[in-house]
Backbone bond lengths (Angstrom), bond angles and torsions (degrees), N, CA, C in turn:
res aa  C-N    CA-C-N  psi(-1)  N-CA   C-N-CA  omega(-1)  CA-C   N-CA-C  phi
1 M - - - 1.417 - - 1.511 110.12 -
2 G 1.191 117.22 104.68 1.454 121.30 178.22 1.520 110.07 -123.17
3 I 1.275 113.62 156.20 1.452 119.60 177.05 1.500 108.56 -89.30
4 E 1.279 113.72 125.33 1.448 117.83 -178.85 1.541 108.98 -102.54
5 F 1.306 115.23 129.66 1.454 121.08 178.75 1.532 108.60 -102.03
6 K 1.266 112.82 134.64 1.435 119.54 177.03 1.505 108.48 -88.10
7 K 1.291 117.66 135.18 1.467 120.92 177.25 1.503 108.05 -74.38
8 N 1.336 113.72 122.00 1.467 120.03 177.67 1.519 105.94 -128.88
9 D 1.308 116.45 101.94 1.478 121.37 -177.22 1.528 111.72 -63.89
10 K 1.278 117.83 -36.77 1.486 121.38 -178.70 1.515 109.75 -64.92
11 L 1.315 117.73 -45.14 1.463 122.17 -179.25 1.546 110.32 -67.27
12 T 1.314 117.72 -39.31 1.461 123.34 178.90 1.532 109.81 -63.16
13 K 1.322 118.26 -40.22 1.456 122.31 178.06 1.537 111.93 -65.82
14 I 1.324 116.74 -40.39 1.452 121.23 -179.99 1.518 110.79 -66.37
15 V 1.324 116.98 -46.90 1.476 121.46 178.96 1.514 110.31 -62.31
16 T 1.320 117.52 -40.93 1.465 121.05 178.81 1.528 110.76 -63.69
17 A 1.329 117.85 -42.00 1.472 121.31 179.68 1.524 110.59 -63.64
18 I 1.353 117.48 -41.03 1.451 121.76 179.23 1.524 110.77 -64.61
19 L 1.315 116.89 -44.03 1.468 120.69 179.10 1.524 112.01 -64.72
20 V 1.302 117.12 -39.58 1.473 120.34 176.87 1.510 110.15 -65.01
21 G 1.326 118.68 -39.91 1.470 121.53 177.41 1.521 111.41 -62.19
22 V 1.328 117.28 -44.71 1.473 120.76 178.59 1.513 109.89 -62.31
23 L 1.330 116.83 -42.16 1.470 120.62 179.49 1.514 111.09 -61.52
24 L 1.326 117.90 -42.20 1.451 121.37 178.99 1.526 111.32 -64.77
25 L 1.320 117.64 -38.77 1.475 121.49 175.98 1.511 110.32 -61.63
26 I 1.311 117.64 -43.92 1.444 120.77 -179.90 1.523 111.77 -64.15
27 I 1.308 116.77 -35.77 1.448 120.26 -178.61 1.553 110.93 -74.08
28 F 1.328 118.68 -42.39 1.466 121.69 -172.50 1.528 115.70 -85.57
29 I 1.318 118.39 -22.55 1.471 119.62 -179.68 1.524 111.98 -63.37
30 P 1.332 122.33 -46.73 1.474 119.99 176.90 1.517 113.65 -61.96
31 I 1.303 118.72 -34.97 1.486 121.17 177.90 1.522 110.05 -64.17
32 N 1.309 117.07 -40.01 1.479 119.94 177.32 1.501 111.97 -62.70
33 N 1.341 119.70 -39.68 1.458 124.11 177.45 1.512 110.94 -65.93
34 E 1.344 119.19 -38.30 1.439 122.34 178.34 1.532 110.71 -64.37
35 E 1.334 116.31 -38.74 1.468 119.28 177.73 1.515 110.79 -63.41
36 K 1.346 117.91 -40.06 1.451 121.92 177.49 1.531 110.50 -63.00
37 A 1.337 116.77 -39.78 1.461 121.15 -179.56 1.526 110.27 -64.18
38 V 1.363 116.46 -41.07 1.467 120.39 178.92 1.540 108.99 -64.95
39 T 1.323 118.30 -40.71 1.475 121.21 178.90 1.508 110.41 -63.60
40 S 1.346 118.10 -44.16 1.463 118.94 -178.55 1.535 110.61 -68.25
41 N 1.336 119.19 -34.02 1.460 120.47 176.38 1.523 111.18 -65.73
42 T 1.310 116.98 -37.24 1.471 120.90 177.36 1.529 110.09 -63.96
43 S 1.323 118.10 -42.09 1.456 119.73 179.57 1.503 111.37 -67.87
44 N 1.344 118.76 -34.06 1.468 121.07 175.97 1.513 111.32 -65.38
45 E 1.369 116.06 -36.70 1.451 120.05 178.50 1.520 109.99 -64.72
46 V 1.335 118.26 -39.07 1.424 121.72 178.84 1.536 109.43 -64.65
47 N 1.349 118.15 -44.89 1.453 122.14 179.89 1.522 111.37 -63.54
48 S 1.353 116.80 -38.68 1.441 119.18 -177.36 1.532 112.01 -72.00
49 S 1.345 116.74 -16.92 1.465 118.05 178.72 1.541 110.19 -84.84
50 W 1.314 118.13 -6.91 1.461 119.46 175.45 1.508 109.48 -72.34
51 D 1.352 115.62 142.92 1.444 119.51 173.74 1.516 107.50 -113.28
52 Y 1.332 115.10 -178.10 1.465 119.88 -177.46 1.517 112.96 -58.64
53 E 1.313 115.69 -37.71 1.465 120.30 -178.79 1.533 110.49 -66.18
54 S 1.336 117.28 -36.74 1.467 120.20 178.06 1.520 110.28 -63.51
55 Y 1.347 117.51 -45.60 1.453 120.33 178.56 1.525 110.05 -63.12
56 S 1.313 117.10 -44.29 1.443 121.20 179.31 1.522 110.45 -58.25
57 D 1.321 117.24 -48.25 1.472 121.83 178.90 1.507 111.92 -59.61
58 Y 1.330 116.26 -43.01 1.435 121.37 -179.79 1.535 111.73 -62.13
59 Y 1.339 116.13 -49.07 1.475 120.81 -179.94 1.529 110.47 -64.48
60 E 1.314 117.62 -39.67 1.466 120.48 178.63 1.514 111.64 -62.18
61 T 1.305 115.67 -46.65 1.477 120.25 -179.08 1.516 111.21 -62.30
62 R 1.341 116.43 -49.25 1.482 119.11 -178.26 1.508 111.79 -64.18
63 L 1.341 118.83 -41.91 1.445 122.21 -179.52 1.517 110.42 -65.12
64 K 1.320 116.75 -43.12 1.481 120.97 178.55 1.514 109.92 -61.06
65 E 1.338 118.40 -45.51 1.460 121.82 178.49 1.528 112.10 -58.19
66 I 1.302 115.03 -44.58 1.480 118.77 -177.80 1.527 111.19 -67.66
67 L 1.314 116.68 -44.36 1.473 119.14 -179.93 1.513 112.34 -66.38
68 E 1.338 116.23 -36.99 1.470 119.29 -179.35 1.520 111.64 -71.59
69 E 1.298 118.24 -19.57 1.482 119.86 173.79 1.512 109.31 -66.72
70 S 1.314 117.84 -33.70 1.463 121.37 -179.54 1.528 113.11 -86.14
71 Y 1.323 117.52 -37.49 1.462 121.72 -169.89 1.521 114.87 -110.91
72 G 1.327 118.09 -1.81 1.459 122.09 177.11 1.523 112.23 103.71
73 A 1.304 115.33 149.50 1.458 122.26 -178.91 1.533 111.22 -63.15
74 G 1.315 116.54 140.78 1.443 120.76 175.86 1.522 115.39 76.49
75 T 1.324 116.46 11.15 1.453 118.90 -176.10 1.537 113.23 -98.94
76 M 1.346 117.44 -3.61 1.467 120.33 -175.24 1.516 112.21 -129.05
77 N 1.324 115.22 139.16 1.466 122.07 165.52 1.544 104.68 -122.17
78 V 1.333 116.13 131.98 1.447 120.49 -171.71 1.528 109.41 -128.11
79 M 1.331 115.40 138.36 1.460 121.76 173.54 1.522 107.13 -131.69
80 V 1.337 116.98 128.50 1.453 123.32 179.07 1.529 108.58 -119.82
81 R 1.321 116.63 126.90 1.460 121.52 178.13 1.532 108.13 -101.09
82 V 1.341 115.87 126.63 1.455 121.57 177.95 1.513 109.55 -123.62
83 S 1.328 114.73 156.63 1.465 121.01 174.95 1.509 108.58 -150.01
84 E 1.346 114.94 176.55 1.455 119.36 178.66 1.505 110.22 -71.80
85 Y 1.335 116.08 143.03 1.451 121.97 178.85 1.525 110.56 -67.64
86 S 1.304 117.14 138.08 1.473 120.92 173.42 1.535 108.39 -125.52
87 E 1.297 116.35 162.99 1.481 122.48 -174.01 1.517 112.09 -57.50
88 G 1.314 119.89 -36.25 1.437 121.58 -177.09 1.521 114.72 -74.56
89 D 1.346 116.78 -16.32 1.478 119.20 -178.61 1.503 111.68 -75.37
90 T 1.299 116.12 143.96 1.454 119.98 176.55 1.527 111.41 -107.07
91 T 1.318 117.25 -13.75 1.467 120.07 178.88 1.533 108.72 -112.04
92 Y 1.297 114.81 125.49 1.465 117.73 176.70 1.520 108.59 -159.00
93 I 1.311 113.42 161.45 1.462 121.04 175.01 1.499 106.50 -121.14
94 S 1.294 117.22 118.18 1.467 121.90 -174.60 1.526 109.74 -95.09
95 Y 1.329 116.06 130.84 1.470 118.62 173.85 1.505 112.51 -109.70
96 D 1.285 120.49 -9.43 1.459 124.81 163.25 1.530 108.19 -171.36
97 E 1.327 117.78 -179.20 1.445 119.69 -174.63 1.515 113.59 -67.24
98 K 1.316 118.64 -28.93 1.468 120.89 -173.08 1.526 112.70 -90.36
99 N 1.291 117.33 -37.54 1.478 120.97 -173.49 1.511 109.70 -115.72
100 E 1.331 116.85 128.90 1.435 120.85 178.39 1.506 110.72 -132.00
101 V 1.328 117.16 146.32 1.458 122.44 -176.60 1.516 107.46 -121.86
102 T 1.319 117.45 138.98 1.441 124.02 176.97 1.515 109.76 -108.75
103 V 1.334 117.00 134.59 1.439 119.83 170.85 1.528 106.48 -88.19
104 D 1.325 116.93 114.47 1.459 122.75 -174.85 1.520 113.56 -88.66
105 G 1.337 116.72 -33.72 1.437 118.91 -176.85 1.508 111.94 -167.89
106 V 1.334 115.05 160.06 1.464 118.48 -179.77 1.534 108.02 -137.63
107 L 1.315 115.61 132.92 1.473 121.61 175.36 1.528 107.70 -119.33
108 I 1.336 115.63 129.90 1.445 120.33 178.84 1.530 108.38 -128.95
109 V 1.331 115.48 130.62 1.467 120.66 172.39 1.502 104.20 -108.42
110 A 1.329 116.36 116.24 1.451 121.25 -172.31 1.534 111.07 -118.86
111 D 1.317 115.64 140.36 1.467 121.67 175.81 1.519 107.06 -95.16
112 V 1.349 115.07 76.75 1.460 122.40 -179.86 1.527 108.85 -125.29
113 N 1.341 116.70 163.42 1.463 120.61 -174.18 1.512 114.33 -104.87
114 S 1.333 118.68 -11.95 1.461 117.58 -172.38 1.515 112.77 -129.34
115 E 1.296 114.17 154.44 1.481 120.55 175.14 1.522 111.09 -68.34
116 Q 1.337 117.45 -25.97 1.452 120.58 176.81 1.524 111.34 -64.48
117 A 1.341 116.62 -38.77 1.468 120.62 177.18 1.509 110.27 -65.02
118 V 1.339 118.60 -39.97 1.460 122.44 176.65 1.505 109.69 -61.76
119 S 1.289 117.23 -44.15 1.476 122.53 179.26 1.526 110.42 -62.71
120 D 1.331 117.35 -44.88 1.471 121.39 179.28 1.526 110.99 -61.57
121 I 1.316 116.28 -45.65 1.478 120.66 179.80 1.528 111.01 -60.71
122 T 1.339 115.62 -45.78 1.449 120.01 179.07 1.513 111.33 -59.74
123 F 1.312 116.23 -46.56 1.460 121.81 179.05 1.513 111.77 -59.63
124 A 1.330 117.01 -43.39 1.464 121.35 -179.09 1.516 111.82 -64.61
125 V 1.326 117.49 -43.28 1.471 122.87 -179.82 1.528 109.80 -66.11
126 C 1.344 115.87 -43.97 1.467 118.65 177.87 1.546 111.89 -59.59
127 A 1.302 116.08 -40.77 1.474 120.95 179.09 1.510 110.63 -69.40
128 L 1.322 117.89 -41.07 1.463 121.74 -176.82 1.511 112.58 -64.98
129 F 1.331 116.61 -47.91 1.480 120.27 -176.75 1.523 113.09 -100.24
130 D 1.312 118.70 4.01 1.468 122.69 -178.96 1.514 110.38 55.12
131 L 1.326 114.77 48.68 1.483 121.80 -179.41 1.499 109.46 -107.39
132 P 1.340 117.49 150.11 1.460 120.16 170.65 1.550 108.60 -73.15
133 A 1.313 115.00 155.06 1.483 120.92 -173.88 1.523 112.41 -59.51
134 H 1.327 117.82 -30.28 1.473 118.45 -177.90 1.538 113.48 -73.18
135 K 1.331 116.30 -6.18 1.466 119.79 176.22 1.531 112.30 -101.67
136 V 1.316 115.81 6.99 1.475 121.54 177.94 1.521 107.72 -123.59
137 A 1.338 116.12 123.55 1.462 122.01 178.32 1.508 109.39 -118.90
138 V 1.323 115.69 125.18 1.478 120.72 175.25 1.522 107.40 -118.88
139 M 1.300 115.76 121.49 1.467 121.68 -178.71 1.532 109.18 -114.07
140 I 1.318 116.98 145.61 1.445 121.03 179.86 1.533 108.79 -90.66
141 K 1.346 115.23 127.25 1.469 122.97 179.61 1.519 109.52 -74.79
142 N 1.327 116.76 134.05 1.477 121.92 178.07 1.509 109.60 -88.96
């Protein structure tokens, strides 16, 4: 009693095509992950080349753009002070596991007319950088 298999060329071709497809997936999936790893390493190298001044400039520019959307172009001058993160600090902005930057303080000179605007700006900056109010200074431009 033996099992007899009928030769079916069409079925053999289909099974062969499926097996070749699976084999190609197995081969190319690890290569795709390696390319992603190379890309992420490149982006980490770019981040690690940033210094404190680069972060400060970036935060100043972004904060100025956001505030000027609310209060008008040319109404804000912004200065952000950053330093290296230390264990005692509770506020920090992490750009990777090894290097961390702390926003220590923010100074804004605003061309606004009301104390309510100063209060709103202070509140927004405190919320954005998770800073206490005494580390944020908003001055009215004359």
